N, C-alpha and C positions, 0 to 999 in steps of 0.2 A: 302616319302617326297611329300608334297602337292605343286603343281605348280598352282599359282593363274592364272585365265584366264586374257588375255589382255583386257584392257578397250577399248572402241570404239576410244578414243583419241589416244591410243598407236597403235592401228590397223591402223588408218588413217595416223599417222605419218610414220609408217613403209611402207605404201602404197606410200606415197608422196616421201619418200627416194628412194624407188625402182623405181618409175616413172621418177623421175629427175636424177637418177643414181648418177653421180659425179658432178652435178651442185649445188655445195654448196651454191651459191648466192640464187638460187630459194628455196632450202630447208630452208635456214636460214630466208629468208623472210616469209615464211609460219609459221615457229616457232615464230617469232617476232610478227606476226599478231595474232597468237594464244595467246601468252602472254598478248598482250594488250587486246584482247577480253575477256580473264579471268579476267583481272583487271577491265574492264568496267562492267562485269557482277556482280561484287560484289556490285555495286550501281545501275545499270540499270536493270529494270525488263524485262528480255527477256528469251527465252527458250534456255538453254544450249545445249539441244539435237539438236538444229538447229544451233545455232551460232558457236559452237565448230567445227563441221564438215565443216561448210561453211568457217570458218576461215582458216582451214588447206587446204582446197581444192580450195579456191577462185581463184587462179592463174593457175590451171592445164591447161588452154587453151594456156598459153603462149609458151610452147614448140611447139605445132602444128602450132601456129600462126607464130612463127619464121621460122619453116621449110616451111610451105605452102605459107606465104605471105611475108617473109623476113622482118617481122614487129612484134613488141610486143605491138602495139596499142591496147588500151582498148577494142575497139569494135570487134576486132578480137579474143581477149581473151574471151570476153563474148560469141561470136558465137561458138567457138571451145571448150570452157571449159564444157558446160553443158553436152554433151554426155560422155566425159571422167569422169566427177565427177559421173554421173549416174552409169556407169559400175563399178566404185570403190565402190560406196555406195550400190549397189546391192549384194555385197559380205557380207554385214553387216546384222544385225538383225533390222535395222531401218524400220519403216513402210513406205509404199509407199507414204503416205501423207507427211511425214517428208522428205523423199528423193525428192519429187516434190518440196517442199518449198526450200530446200537447193539448188537444181539445179536452181530454179527460181532466187535465190539471186545471185548465181554465174553468171548466164546469164545476170545480170544487175549491177554487183558490180562496175562498172565505170560509171553508169548512175542514179545518185540519182533522186528521184522523180518518176521514173517508178514504183518502189515498195515502198510503204510507211508503213512498219511494224517496230516494235521495233527491231526485229531480224535483219532486213536489216540495220537499222541505227547503231546498235552496230558493226556489221561486217564492215560496211563503215568506221566508225570512227576508229576502230582498224587499218585498212589498211592505212587510212590517217595519223594516228600517226606515222606509220613506214615511209611512203613516204614523209611526210612533210619535214623531215631534208634535203632531196635532193633539195627541192625548196626554202628553206628560207635563205641560207647562205649569200646571197647578199642583203637581205632586212633589213631595220632598224626595231626597235621594233614597231613602229607605224604601219608599213606595215604588220608585222607578226601578230600583234593583229587583224588587219582588215581581214587578210587571215583566221586566226583561227575562227573569228566570222562568216565568210562567208561560210566556207566549212564544219564545224562540225555540225553534226545533233543531238548529245546529249549534255546535260549539262556536264555530266562526261567527255565526249570526249574533250569538250572545256577547261574544268578545267585542265585536264591532259596535254593537248597541251600547255597551258599557263605555267604550271609548267616546262615542258620540254624545251620549246623553247623561253621563255621570260626571 
């Protein structure tokens, strides 16, 4: 019987499940961001070998942030996530160049403008698509539309957000 080798995506999902252990909220968030990233990649020109790992690992810093700082604030996640992601990515066959770019995206994933690449924009929008639902439930449609225009960095991200939340 031939057993197919795991894909990079499958390896990283397994890593994130092991890392977060029983924290289904964090695991499910990563999987939702991954799903939106894959949807955005169908229309946006970006590098799957960067965006997919970044989408799976983008919040790895949250666990240490909560332990170390008693906070899940974005700047703590960015600070703590890069070395954890690097350790996980070094177990894969990704090039150092790709690992560096993925880690750079993770180190700034709450800070748009610091990195201005299409890979960053796709990951950022995928994360926003998941997180926006927690922020809009009290806003009217005009405010939601304004928020979407303001925060999304890709046309596809904006279009998908409007479909989902308007």
